[in-house]
Structures are given as C-alpha cells and as structure tokens.
One Martini backbone bead per residue (centre of mass of N, CA, C, O) as a GRO file, in nm:
protein
  363
    1MET     BB    1   1.381   1.901  -1.827
    2ASN     BB    2   1.266   1.601  -1.827
    3GLN     BB    3   1.014   1.474  -2.063
    4LYS     BB    4   1.001   1.214  -1.929
    5MET     BB    5   0.896   0.920  -1.781
    6LEU     BB    6   0.967   0.783  -1.464
    7LEU     BB    7   1.010   0.431  -1.414
    8ILE     BB    8   1.009   0.249  -1.131
    9ALA     BB    9   1.053  -0.015  -0.970
   10SER     BB   10   0.889  -0.266  -0.832
   11GLY     BB   11   0.765  -0.355  -0.491
   12LEU     BB   12   0.752  -0.474  -0.181
   13LEU     BB   13   0.567  -0.358   0.083
   14LEU     BB   14   0.647  -0.364   0.442
   15CYS     BB   15   0.475  -0.125   0.533
   16ALA     BB   16   0.182   0.047   0.671
   17SER     BB   17   0.345   0.329   0.701
   18PHE     BB   18   0.438   0.671   0.693
   19HIS     BB   19   0.725   0.828   0.863
   20ILE     BB   20   0.940   1.081   0.919
   21GLN     BB   21   1.099   0.947   1.160
   22ALA     BB   22   1.213   0.702   0.978
   23GLN     BB   23   1.417   0.877   0.890
   24SER     BB   24   1.729   0.968   0.806
   25THR     BB   25   1.906   1.199   1.008
   26ARG     BB   26   2.067   1.531   1.003
   27THR     BB   27   2.289   1.786   1.124
   28LEU     BB   28   2.342   2.119   1.007
   29SER     BB   29   2.600   2.358   1.058
   30ALA     BB   30   2.674   2.701   1.088
   31THR     BB   31   3.020   2.764   1.051
   32LYS     BB   32   3.341   2.854   1.023
   33ALA     BB   33   3.440   2.587   0.891
   34ASN     BB   34   3.195   2.638   0.650
   35GLU     BB   35   3.143   2.946   0.611
   36TYR     BB   36   2.833   2.946   0.684
   37GLY     BB   37   2.759   2.690   0.507
   38VAL     BB   38   2.465   2.522   0.364
   39VAL     BB   39   2.396   2.216   0.201
   40TYR     BB   40   2.114   2.154  -0.017
   41THR     BB   41   1.820   1.968  -0.148
   42LEU     BB   42   1.569   1.970  -0.356
   43PRO     BB   43   1.284   1.817  -0.471
   44THR     BB   44   1.134   1.542  -0.618
   45THR     BB   45   0.824   1.407  -0.690
   46VAL     BB   46   0.702   1.094  -0.576
   47LEU     BB   47   0.506   0.817  -0.662
   48ASP     BB   48   0.345   0.582  -0.444
   49ILE     BB   49   0.192   0.286  -0.572
   50THR     BB   50  -0.042   0.094  -0.398
   51VAL     BB   51  -0.124  -0.241  -0.476
   52GLU     BB   52  -0.424  -0.433  -0.425
   53THR     BB   53  -0.480  -0.777  -0.453
   54GLU     BB   54  -0.724  -1.037  -0.547
   55THR     BB   55  -0.718  -1.392  -0.519
   56THR     BB   56  -0.910  -1.658  -0.681
   57GLU     BB   57  -0.944  -2.011  -0.608
   58LYS     BB   58  -1.090  -2.289  -0.788
   59GLN     BB   59  -1.199  -2.626  -0.689
   60PRO     BB   60  -1.300  -2.926  -0.753
   61GLY     BB   61  -1.445  -3.193  -0.640
   62GLU     BB   62  -1.442  -3.533  -0.656
   63PHE     BB   63  -1.792  -3.529  -0.625
   64TYR     BB   64  -1.947  -3.316  -0.814
   65LYS     BB   65  -2.136  -3.517  -0.984
   66TYR     BB   66  -2.295  -3.594  -0.686
   67ALA     BB   67  -2.434  -3.344  -0.553
   68LYS     BB   68  -2.730  -3.382  -0.643
   69LYS     BB   69  -2.792  -3.676  -0.561
   70TYR     BB   70  -2.694  -3.656  -0.237
   71LEU     BB   71  -2.738  -3.309  -0.173
   72ASN     BB   72  -2.894  -3.112  -0.362
   73ILE     BB   73  -2.667  -2.973  -0.549
   74ASP     BB   74  -2.650  -2.755  -0.834
   75ASN     BB   75  -2.354  -2.562  -0.789
   76PRO     BB   76  -2.085  -2.683  -0.830
   77ILE     BB   77  -1.762  -2.701  -0.874
   78ALA     BB   78  -1.635  -2.797  -1.212
   79VAL     BB   79  -1.401  -2.574  -1.260
   80PRO     BB   80  -1.110  -2.454  -1.277
   81SER     BB   81  -1.003  -2.138  -1.117
   82ILE     BB   82  -0.856  -1.800  -1.177
   83SER     BB   83  -0.858  -1.473  -1.010
   84THR     BB   84  -0.795  -1.111  -1.047
   85SER     BB   85  -0.823  -0.820  -0.838
   86VAL     BB   86  -0.873  -0.491  -0.752
   87LYS     BB   87  -0.895  -0.351  -0.428
   88SER     BB   88  -0.654  -0.124  -0.411
   89VAL     BB   89  -0.539   0.232  -0.412
   90THR     BB   90  -0.235   0.390  -0.296
   91VAL     BB   91  -0.114   0.729  -0.248
   92THR     BB   92   0.218   0.854  -0.216
   93GLU     BB   93   0.466   1.089  -0.108
   94ARG     BB   94   0.806   1.165  -0.220
   95GLY     BB   95   1.149   1.255  -0.200
   96ILE     BB   96   1.400   1.343  -0.437
   97ALA     BB   97   1.688   1.444  -0.538
   98ASP     BB   98   1.761   1.758  -0.708
   99GLU     BB   99   2.060   1.851  -0.843
  100SER     BB  100   1.944   2.126  -0.980
  101ARG     BB  101   1.857   2.207  -0.649
  102ARG     BB  102   2.120   2.327  -0.522
  103TYR     BB  103   2.209   2.475  -0.200
  104ASN     BB  104   2.395   2.761  -0.054
  105MET     BB  105   2.357   2.873   0.258
  106GLN     BB  106   2.398   3.182   0.430
  107LEU     BB  107   2.468   3.172   0.805
  108LYS     BB  108   2.550   3.473   0.940
  109GLY     BB  109   2.556   3.532   1.300
  110GLY     BB  110   2.439   3.534   1.628
  111PHE     BB  111   2.301   3.274   1.545
  112ALA     BB  112   2.314   2.918   1.551
  113PRO     BB  113   2.241   2.756   1.284
  114TYR     BB  114   2.023   2.484   1.158
  115VAL     BB  115   1.991   2.169   0.968
  116ILE     BB  116   1.752   1.928   0.875
  117VAL     BB  117   1.819   1.621   0.713
  118ASN     BB  118   1.804   1.372   0.503
  119ASN     BB  119   1.933   1.108   0.308
  120GLU     BB  120   1.885   1.325   0.051
  121ASN     BB  121   1.938   1.626   0.152
  122ILE     BB  122   1.660   1.713   0.256
  123PRO     BB  123   1.484   1.948   0.400
  124LEU     BB  124   1.294   1.968   0.718
  125SER     BB  125   1.456   2.190   0.895
  126ILE     BB  126   1.497   2.516   1.069
  127ASN     BB  127   1.577   2.571   1.398
  128THR     BB  128   1.433   2.277   1.442
  129GLN     BB  129   1.329   1.957   1.572
  130GLU     BB  130   1.067   1.994   1.445
  131LEU     BB  131   0.854   1.817   1.229
  132TYR     BB  132   0.677   1.759   0.969
  133GLN     BB  133   0.339   1.614   0.969
  134ALA     BB  134   0.210   1.389   0.795
  135ASP     BB  135  -0.034   1.205   0.709
  136ASP     BB  136  -0.131   0.909   0.775
  137VAL     BB  137  -0.096   0.601   0.581
  138GLU     BB  138  -0.273   0.322   0.531
  139LEU     BB  139  -0.145   0.014   0.445
  140PRO     BB  140  -0.159  -0.267   0.301
  141VAL     BB  141  -0.158  -0.623   0.376
  142ALA     BB  142  -0.066  -0.917   0.305
  143GLN     BB  143  -0.269  -1.218   0.249
  144LYS     BB  144  -0.304  -1.529   0.319
  145ALA     BB  145  -0.425  -1.824   0.263
  146LEU     BB  146  -0.647  -2.026   0.379
  147PRO     BB  147  -0.731  -2.318   0.460
  148THR     BB  148  -0.890  -2.565   0.343
  149PRO     BB  149  -1.090  -2.823   0.433
  150LEU     BB  150  -0.872  -3.022   0.279
  151GLN     BB  151  -0.617  -2.894   0.476
  152THR     BB  152  -0.705  -3.051   0.722
  153GLU     BB  153  -0.727  -3.278   0.974
  154ALA     BB  154  -1.027  -3.351   0.921
  155ALA     BB  155  -0.986  -3.472   0.634
  156ARG     BB  156  -0.836  -3.728   0.746
  157GLN     BB  157  -1.062  -3.835   0.943
  158VAL     BB  158  -1.302  -3.891   0.713
  159ILE     BB  159  -1.141  -4.126   0.598
  160SER     BB  160  -1.235  -4.424   0.533
  161GLU     BB  161  -1.174  -4.750   0.467
  162ASP     BB  162  -1.388  -4.782   0.246
  163MET     BB  163  -1.289  -4.540   0.075
  164LEU     BB  164  -0.999  -4.648   0.028
  165ARG     BB  165  -1.085  -4.930  -0.109
  166SER     BB  166  -1.239  -4.791  -0.317
  167ARG     BB  167  -1.260  -4.758  -0.687
  168SER     BB  168  -1.528  -4.604  -0.671
  169VAL     BB  169  -1.656  -4.296  -0.697
  170ALA     BB  170  -1.953  -4.349  -0.635
  171LYS     BB  171  -1.904  -4.497  -0.367
  172ARG     BB  172  -1.748  -4.273  -0.222
  173ALA     BB  173  -1.979  -4.068  -0.238
  174GLU     BB  174  -2.182  -4.229  -0.075
  175LEU     BB  175  -2.012  -4.248   0.186
  176ALA     BB  176  -1.979  -3.941   0.229
  177ALA     BB  177  -2.280  -3.874   0.252
  178ALA     BB  178  -2.340  -4.058   0.494
  179GLN     BB  179  -2.144  -3.908   0.684
  180ILE     BB  180  -2.284  -3.637   0.685
  181TYR     BB  181  -2.551  -3.737   0.811
  182ALA     BB  182  -2.417  -3.848   1.068
  183LEU     BB  183  -2.306  -3.580   1.174
  184ARG     BB  184  -2.577  -3.433   1.192
  185GLN     BB  185  -2.697  -3.629   1.398
  186SER     BB  186  -2.487  -3.587   1.618
  187ARG     BB  187  -2.544  -3.287   1.660
  188THR     BB  188  -2.840  -3.318   1.740
  189ASP     BB  189  -2.794  -3.502   1.986
  190LEU     BB  190  -2.625  -3.295   2.145
  191ILE     BB  191  -2.829  -3.061   2.156
  192THR     BB  192  -3.069  -3.257   2.282
  193GLY     BB  193  -2.928  -3.487   2.474
  194GLN     BB  194  -2.921  -3.794   2.308
  195SER     BB  195  -2.647  -3.872   2.360
  196GLU     BB  196  -2.448  -4.130   2.486
  197LYS     BB  197  -2.188  -3.911   2.469
  198MET     BB  198  -2.161  -3.668   2.673
  199PRO     BB  199  -2.014  -3.404   2.752
  200PRO     BB  200  -1.900  -3.280   3.066
  201ASP     BB  201  -1.869  -2.988   2.925
  202GLY     BB  202  -1.864  -2.696   2.751
  203LYS     BB  203  -1.578  -2.718   2.632
  204SER     BB  204  -1.608  -3.006   2.520
  205MET     BB  205  -1.850  -2.946   2.344
  206GLN     BB  206  -1.706  -2.745   2.154
  207ILE     BB  207  -1.494  -2.938   2.046
  208VAL     BB  208  -1.689  -3.140   1.918
  209MET     BB  209  -1.844  -2.938   1.735
  210ASP     BB  210  -1.595  -2.840   1.574
  211ASN     BB  211  -1.520  -3.120   1.459
  212ILE     BB  212  -1.781  -3.172   1.308
  213GLU     BB  213  -1.768  -2.921   1.128
  214ALA     BB  214  -1.494  -2.989   0.990
  215GLN     BB  215  -1.579  -3.263   0.870
  216GLU     BB  216  -1.817  -3.162   0.704
  217ALA     BB  217  -1.658  -2.957   0.533
  218ALA     BB  218  -1.475  -3.166   0.397
  219LEU     BB  219  -1.698  -3.337   0.265
  220MET     BB  220  -1.837  -3.105   0.111
  221ALA     BB  221  -1.581  -3.030  -0.064
  222MET     BB  222  -1.601  -3.295  -0.237
  223PHE     BB  223  -1.857  -3.163  -0.385
  224VAL     BB  224  -1.833  -2.828  -0.407
  225GLY     BB  225  -1.555  -2.742  -0.327
  226THR     BB  226  -1.295  -2.486  -0.347
  227THR     BB  227  -1.203  -2.168  -0.181
  228LYS     BB  228  -0.933  -1.933  -0.231
  229THR     BB  229  -0.790  -1.636  -0.067
  230TRP     BB  230  -0.567  -1.364  -0.166
  231THR     BB  231  -0.318  -1.113  -0.108
  232ASP     BB  232  -0.147  -0.842  -0.276
  233VAL     BB  233   0.148  -0.620  -0.237
  234GLN     BB  234   0.246  -0.332  -0.435
  235THR     BB  235   0.503  -0.093  -0.541
  236ILE     BB  236   0.486   0.192  -0.755
  237SER     BB  237   0.714   0.413  -0.904
  238PHE     BB  238   0.640   0.765  -0.999
  239THR     BB  239   0.772   1.032  -1.223
  240PRO     BB  240   0.653   1.327  -1.307
  241THR     BB  241   0.718   1.593  -1.582
  242GLU     BB  242   0.430   1.570  -1.717
  243ASP     BB  243   0.188   1.521  -1.903
  244VAL     BB  244  -0.033   1.228  -1.878
  245ARG     BB  245  -0.196   0.955  -2.069
  246ASN     BB  246  -0.249   0.640  -2.008
  247LYS     BB  247  -0.019   0.513  -1.843
  248ILE     BB  248   0.152   0.225  -1.812
  249ILE     BB  249   0.245   0.072  -1.485
  250ALA     BB  250   0.074  -0.199  -1.509
  251ARG     BB  251  -0.032  -0.543  -1.465
  252ILE     BB  252  -0.316  -0.777  -1.455
  253SER     BB  253  -0.313  -1.107  -1.371
  254ALA     BB  254  -0.507  -1.379  -1.316
  255THR     BB  255  -0.247  -1.570  -1.220
  256GLU     BB  256  -0.002  -1.341  -1.128
  257GLY     BB  257  -0.106  -1.062  -1.103
  258ILE     BB  258   0.138  -0.848  -1.066
  259VAL     BB  259   0.286  -0.697  -1.350
  260ASP     BB  260   0.445  -0.579  -1.590
  261ALA     BB  261   0.385  -0.343  -1.833
  262ASP     BB  262   0.511  -0.555  -2.070
  263ASP     BB  263   0.301  -0.776  -1.976
  264LEU     BB  264   0.052  -0.926  -2.180
  265SER     BB  265  -0.101  -1.112  -1.958
  266GLY     BB  266  -0.215  -0.833  -1.874
  267ALA     BB  267  -0.403  -0.582  -1.761
  268PRO     BB  268  -0.416  -0.244  -1.762
  269MET     BB  269  -0.262   0.007  -1.565
  270THR     BB  270  -0.336   0.356  -1.529
  271ILE     BB  271  -0.201   0.692  -1.573
  272THR     BB  272  -0.308   1.034  -1.495
  273VAL     BB  273  -0.151   1.357  -1.561
  274LYS     BB  274  -0.267   1.693  -1.466
  275ILE     BB  275  -0.180   2.008  -1.489
  276THR     BB  276  -0.325   2.288  -1.291
  277GLU     BB  277  -0.057   2.417  -1.140
  278ARG     BB  278   0.181   2.662  -1.122
  279GLY     BB  279   0.431   2.780  -0.975
  280ARG     BB  280   0.475   3.108  -0.815
  281MET     BB  281   0.600   3.396  -0.779
  282PRO     BB  282   0.602   3.644  -0.586
  283GLU     BB  283   0.409   3.946  -0.530
  284ASN     BB  284   0.339   4.257  -0.525
  285GLU     BB  285   0.103   4.505  -0.523
  286LYS     BB  286   0.188   4.560  -0.844
  287GLY     BB  287   0.273   4.263  -0.970
  288ALA     BB  288   0.562   4.218  -0.898
  289VAL     BB  289   0.830   4.032  -0.884
  290ILE     BB  290   0.992   3.883  -0.627
  291PRO     BB  291   1.299   3.844  -0.565
  292PHE     BB  292   1.555   3.658  -0.496
  293PRO     BB  293   1.732   3.645  -0.236
  294LYS     BB  294   2.026   3.694  -0.116
  295ASN     BB  295   2.114   3.398  -0.004
  296GLY     BB  296   1.869   3.234   0.005
  297VAL     BB  297   1.633   3.033   0.161
  298ALA     BB  298   1.532   2.756   0.011
  299TYR     BB  299   1.219   2.684  -0.150
  300CYS     BB  300   0.903   2.549  -0.243
  301ILE     BB  301   0.653   2.624  -0.492
  302PRO     BB  302   0.413   2.434  -0.569
  303GLY     BB  303   0.242   2.247  -0.771
  304LYS     BB  304  -0.036   2.097  -0.956
  305ALA     BB  305  -0.213   1.770  -0.984
  306ASP     BB  306  -0.396   1.536  -1.148
  307VAL     BB  307  -0.464   1.201  -1.023
  308LYS     BB  308  -0.518   0.900  -1.221
  309ILE     BB  309  -0.639   0.558  -1.160
  310ASP     BB  310  -0.682   0.275  -1.381
  311PHE     BB  311  -0.909  -0.024  -1.405
  312ASP     BB  312  -1.128  -0.178  -1.588
  313GLY     BB  313  -1.307   0.103  -1.602
  314LYS     BB  314  -1.187   0.195  -1.315
  315SER     BB  315  -1.155   0.424  -1.053
  316PHE     BB  316  -0.904   0.425  -0.780
  317TYR     BB  317  -0.788   0.725  -0.840
  318ASN     BB  318  -0.869   1.090  -0.748
  319GLU     BB  319  -0.631   1.351  -0.720
  320ARG     BB  320  -0.492   1.645  -0.580
  321LEU     BB  321  -0.140   1.731  -0.610
  322PRO     BB  322   0.169   1.809  -0.504
  323PHE     BB  323   0.463   1.950  -0.691
  324ALA     BB  324   0.786   2.036  -0.733
  325GLN     BB  325   0.825   2.018  -1.059
  326PHE     BB  326   0.569   2.243  -1.084
  327GLY     BB  327   0.748   2.457  -0.958
  328VAL     BB  328   0.918   2.699  -0.749
  329ASP     BB  329   1.194   2.880  -0.636
  330TYR     BB  330   1.249   3.017  -0.317
  331GLY     BB  331   1.328   3.279  -0.058
  332MET     BB  332   1.472   3.361   0.243
  333ASP     BB  333   1.601   3.565   0.455
  334PRO     BB  334   1.881   3.481   0.636
  335SER     BB  335   1.850   3.682   0.883
  336ALA     BB  336   1.601   3.536   1.019
  337PHE     BB  337   1.799   3.290   1.133
  338THR     BB  338   2.031   3.498   1.288
  339ASN     BB  339   1.879   3.644   1.488
  340LYS     BB  340   1.953   3.705   1.816
  341LYS     BB  341   1.660   3.771   1.933
  342SER     BB  342   1.453   3.646   1.672
  343PRO     BB  343   1.464   3.364   1.551
  344VAL     BB  344   1.373   3.153   1.301
  345ALA     BB  345   1.156   2.879   1.195
  346ILE     BB  346   1.122   2.582   0.983
  347LYS     BB  347   0.893   2.372   0.800
  348LEU     BB  348   0.926   2.091   0.579
  349ASN     BB  349   0.848   1.924   0.281
  350SER     BB  350   1.008   1.646   0.152
  351ALA     BB  351   0.823   1.599  -0.111
  352THR     BB  352   0.804   1.937  -0.204
  353GLY     BB  353   0.962   2.179  -0.039
  354ALA     BB  354   0.763   2.309   0.139
  355LEU     BB  355   0.639   2.560   0.335
  356MET     BB  356   0.454   2.493   0.639
  357GLU     BB  357   0.619   2.645   0.890
  358THR     BB  358   0.644   2.916   1.127
  359VAL     BB  359   0.878   2.943   1.401
  360PRO     BB  360   1.038   2.945   1.674
  361ALA     BB  361   1.339   2.902   1.777
  362GLN     BB  362   1.566   2.641   1.867
  363MET     BB  363   1.849   2.615   2.077
   0.00000   0.00000   0.00000
C-alpha cells in the first residue's frame, strides 16, 4: 500500500448534499454469457473536506474625518481592511476504486443474481434494487456580498447639486450631515402625521419610509464607512493511507480566502489522522481466523481513525470515521445469493465497502 498521503486538487463544490441516488449506477448480472462471473472493485475511502470561509471588507467613507464633528460618531472606519475567517468545516466520505481489490465473484445457481455498481465499479447492493442510504449532510453554499448603502440607487439620489459643485470636502460633509438631519425630520413628520404631503395609504407610506431609510443609510455610510461580507465554499479531497499529524491541506489568506497548501500568503489549515482500529478477519469460538470462502462474495470490514482538522489554534472537526484502507476484505459464501428457495441480498456502503444490511432478495 502506498505510504504517502494523496492530496487531490481542491475545487468549488456545487451541490448542497450528497445522495447515493445521484450516482450513476448499472446492473451486472451473472449469466452463462459471462460464465456466471461478476467483476467489481472494493473502494479506498476518500475524505471530502468542505471549507466555508467568511470574508469581511471595510472601507472608510469620504467624510470619516468629520464623523465626530457633525454626527458625534467616535469610531468611524478610518482605514481600509479585509479579513477572512473559517466559518465551518464539513467532512464527508466517498469511495474510489482500489484496483488492488478487484474481485470476480462466481454466482452460479438456481437464482439469477445481480449486482448494482456505481460509476467506479464499486458494489452498492447484491440481489436488491434498494441501496444503503447514508445520512444526508447539508453542505454550505457560497453567499455573495450584498450591496453596500453606497452601491444602491438611494446613494445617487442623495447627492445634491451643491455637493456636486463644492470642491471642499469639509463643505460636502456639512451638506451631507444637514441632509441626514432633514431626512430624520421628514421621517418624524410622517410618523406623527405632521407632514404636508402625507402618503395616501399604508403601502405608499411604507415605500416612502423605506426610501428615507435607504437615503439616510447612504449618507451615513459617507461618514462611518461600509462593511460587506461574503462567503466562499471549496472542497479539498484527501486520501489517508497511514497516520498523519498536522498535514497542511490548504491555507487561508486574509485577502484571497482559501489558497493552495504551498501558498505561503495564507495561514495553514491542518489535518491529523490517527488510526484507532484495524479491521480484523472474523474468528470462530476458539479464536481461530475464519478463512475467506472459496469464490467468496467480497466486502470490506473497515478500520477506524480519528480525524481532526485545525485552523488558527481552533479545532473545526474532530470525529472517528470508518476507512476501507485500514480494514480487511472478507467474503460471504456465494451459494447464499443463488439459493433457489431463499436467496439473500445485501446492501453495501460505497465509501467503505462495508456490509450494511442483509435482506431477502428481490426477484
């Protein structure tokens, strides 16, 4: 087995959750034409690590130096800044074909057996159309930044001719502050019913109030500055083959978000994998290993490992997971699947190759 860790390229994940039904599947039948043999491949378990980051960008307003003088605001944004933090980390498992674990199972008998495999030729079920259903995992979706108050139509409406003509920043700030107070007075007059032009109905009233609020927000942003936030979602695939400690799988840059593991512009996100249990062959009552049945229908008895993902001194994921590559392959007697009177069926986990459930066969 390869003793290195395989790091697969990261990419933007487009779906919100994984469903086994979404896989491309096909049915393989054991017939005379293929000498009653069905070939399939057991998996290696891959970790799909979905990282959600949140980026915040702050920009000072044109009149930030006058925020205290005209609006009594002590802490306007005075310096541009951008920062990125990790919001969440979600880990899911999937299987990729392990070519060293390819099996040709012989299924000759009274019942016509069949195997459902996915696009990796990994078995999903035998003798049943029902597939094992892993728990759905909701994955985050990237969110674009909302427009700031200065990027709205209201921002264009509040620029008066006097503000446009003036070359003095101080004068423009004074005019903007006066307009803020005028808008606040207009809102008060509408609320108290003292406005000379009251809206005819409630809907019109709401439209006017919303417009006043948007204009005031735009003018205020010229003093206090703007803040916009957006999220990014990327998935990094990682295949462990041994214990690993603090392996850098990606970096988080304050300005660029998620970057490659070798991009030193970002702080490292690390993974630690510690094998806690190796899969073991079944034993009889005397403790002797039960041998693999002749022409056995192979499945995996997975091992387990603790998976921990850290960033900036904080643990974002810490769970014990099953892995095919830390397990062993075993098999069921093929006659159980071809018994004419009572053939059995099994459901398998495509991520680990594990036998999840034994049920009556479906004709």
